[in-house]
N, C-alpha and C positions, 0 to 999 in steps of 0.2 A: 453533108455529113460523110457521104461516101468519098468525096474528094479529099477531105481532111484525113480520113482513115487511110486512103491510098498513099497520101503524103507521108504519114508516119511509117507505113510499110516500106516505102522507098528509102526513107532515112535509116530504118533498121537494117535493110539489106546492105546499104552502103557501110553502115557501122560494122556489120559482120565481116564484110570484105576487108575493112580496115584492120580488124583484129588479126588478120592473117599475115600482115607484113607492115613495115614501116617506111617512112620517107615519102613515097609517092605511089598513088594508085596507077593501074595500067592505063587509065585514060589521061594521065598527066596531072590529076588533082593532087595538090600538095597536102600532106598530112602535117598538121601543126602540133607544136608541143603544148602541154597544159599551161605553161607560162603565158601563152598567147590567148587564152580564153578571157574575154572581157569580164572584169570583176574578179578574176583569179579563181583559185581552187583552195578550199580548206580541207585538209586531209591528204591522203587517206589514213584512216585508222582501222586497225584490225581488232574487232570486238567479238564477244561471245565465243571465244576459243575453247571448245569443249573436247578437242581431240579429233573428232570426225567431221567437224564443220566450223566455219568462221563466218563473220559478217564483215564485209568491207564497206566502210561508211565514209562518205565525203560529200561536200557541198560545192556547187558551181555557181559562178557569178551570173550566169545566164542559164535559162532552161536548156537541158540536154537530155537525149536518150543515150543509154550507155550499156556496156557490158564489161566483164573482166575476163581476160584470157589468163589461164594458169596451167601449171604443170610442174614436173620434177626439175626442169631446167628452163632456160630462157627460150627454148623452142616451144614452150607452152603445150598446145595440143587440145586443151579443153576450154569451154566457154561457159560462164555463168552470166545470166541476164538479170536486169533490175526488175523486181516484182513491184512495178509501179501501179498505183491506183488510177492513173490517168495517162496523159501523153508525156511530153517533155516536162522536166521538173528541175528545181534547184537542188533538191535533197535526194540523196541516193543511199540505199541500204541493199547491198547485193550479197546474198548468201551463197557460199561455196560449200556444198555438202559432199558426202562420200569420200572424205579424206582419210588418210592413214594417221594414227596418233604418232606423236613424237617424230614428225617428218618435216623437213624444210621444203617449202614450195615457192616458186617464182610466180609473180603475177604482174599484169599490166592493165591499166585503165584505157578504154577506147570509147570516145564520146563523139556525138554529132549534135550540133546546135540547130536552131530553127532556120538558119540560113544555109543549112547543109554543109557547113564547114566541119572538117574532120580533125579530131585531136587525139593524141596518143601520149601516154605517160612514159617515163623511164621504167626500167625493170625494178620491181620491188620484191622483197621476200618476207615470208612469215614462217614460223615453226609451230606446228600444232601441239597442243598439250598432250601429256602422257596419258595412256589408257587408264581408265578406272574400272571398277567392277561394273557389271551390267546396271545401267541406270544410276550409277554412282551410289548404289546401296548394297554393295558386296554380293551381287548376284541375285538379290530378291527381285521378284516380278513387280512391276508397277501395275497395280490392280485397277487403276483409273484409266488404263489405255484401251483403245478400241480393240487391240489384239487380245486383251484379257477379257473381253466381253462387256466392258463398260459402255455406257451411252449417255449422250447429252439429252436430258429430259426437259430442260428449260433454259432460256437465255434472255437477257434483257433486250438484245438486238444483235444483228449481224450487219457488217458494213454493206451499204447499198441495199439493205433489206433483203439480202440473200438468204438462202436456206442454210441449214447447218453444214451441209456438205459442199457449200460453195467455196470459192477461193479464199475468202476471209471468214468463213463460217466457223461456228463453235466447235465442230469436230476437229479443227486444226489444233485446238488446245490439248487434245488427248490422242493425237495420232502418232506420237513418238518421233516426230520429224521436226527438228529445230529450224528447218528452212521454211516452215509454214507457221501461221499465227492466226488466232481468232482476234478480230477487230470488231468492236461494237460500232454502232452507227452514231458516234458522238455522245455516248452516254456519260462520259466523265465519271463522277463519283457514284452515279447510279448504275454502273455496270455490274452485272452478276451472271453467273453460270451455275447450273445445277446438274450434277453428274450422278447417275445411278450405276453402282457396281454390280457385277454379275452375282454376287452373294453378299451376305452380311459379314463384315470383317471386324476383328479387333484391331483397330488402326493404331500404329505407333509413330508414324512419320507422314507428314504431308510436304509436298514441294510445289513451289510456284515460281514461274519465270514470266515476269511481266513483259508485254510488248512495249515498244516505244517507237518514236519516229526520229529521224536524223537530227531534229532540233531538240531532242530530249523531252518532247511533249508526248501526250497520250500514254503516260506511264502511271501504273498503280504503285503508290508508295506504301499503303497499308491495306490489309484485307482481313476479313473474318471468315470463319467456316461454321456453318450451322448444319447439324445432323438431322436425320428424319426423326430423332427422339426429342427434337426441340432444344438441344443444347448448342450454345454458341461459344466458339473458342477464338481467342485472339483479342484485339487485333495483332497481326503479325506485320513486322516492318520489312520492307524490301529496300535494301541499300541502293540498288541500281538495277538496270535492265541487262547487265552483262552476262548473267547466267541464271541457272535454277538455284533457288535458295530453299533449304529444307528446314523443317521445324518439328521438334518432338512433341507428340500429343499422346493422349490416352483416352480413347472412346470406342464405342461399338456402333456401327452404322452401315447402312447400305446406300443411302442417298446423302450426298453432300452438296450444300450450296455455298459457293464462294462469292462473297460480296466485296466490292471495292468500298473502302472507308475514306481514304484520302488519295487523291490523284492530282496531276497537274493538268487535268481536263482533256477533252478531245476524244478521239477514237480509241479509248482504253480497251484492253483485252489481255490475252495471254499467249505466249509462245508455247508453253507446256505446263500442264498441271499433273502432278504425280501423287499417288497414295500408296503407302506400304503397310502391310499388316498380314494377319493370318485369319482364315475363315473362323467364325465363331464356333466353338465346340471342338477346335483342333487341339 
């Protein structure tokens, strides 16, 4: 186990060095183009463009570890790594966060396969979306966020049986960070999460951003919301996993349970869940 771990560490170090330059490493190792990867590369695609972050998605014909270098020009300067659940994989979703809205960025893929061969893409660009009001709701506070005092009080499961504050834990669905996500441990249609707000609110809008994997699996297609008053609303349809979708509602509650109704199975979960309203009595 230790030998395998050290192997992946060595590969990752080589990959990071690859990101700093093209053509050839200082030891003479040749850096190959993406066209030379066995089985080829599908992508990259730029998804979940919300102005301050994007997801770079692509598949490789053989398992690889990878990162993306990016910046304001082809000199790059920053690196985003793959949030993998294991070692090398065919499927890659790399989140680049902390971006400026309405700005063009250059980026490049850097990969290492299990034979320690190094690959590098050409220079690509993307332009981030224009800025919206805070949380996309004209400056209103998302009361279902950790920052607003909300907390997860129940969840069907977390990936790897982790705690709510683990890497794929339920807190990731209410942390306000689109580069993280809650993933259930293979719950599929049985996935659910229960969130307690800091106060009782007259709620007028809910938002849900389903997680997915690069093969478009583990995606919630429809969900319901049940309040602590026993009222259930929905089901609400989620067209895709590209962004947060909001839905108008009208109810009073402090605790909300979000249940998957229809999914395409797997480690279903959420990138972000949002709730907007005013405290009862305001």
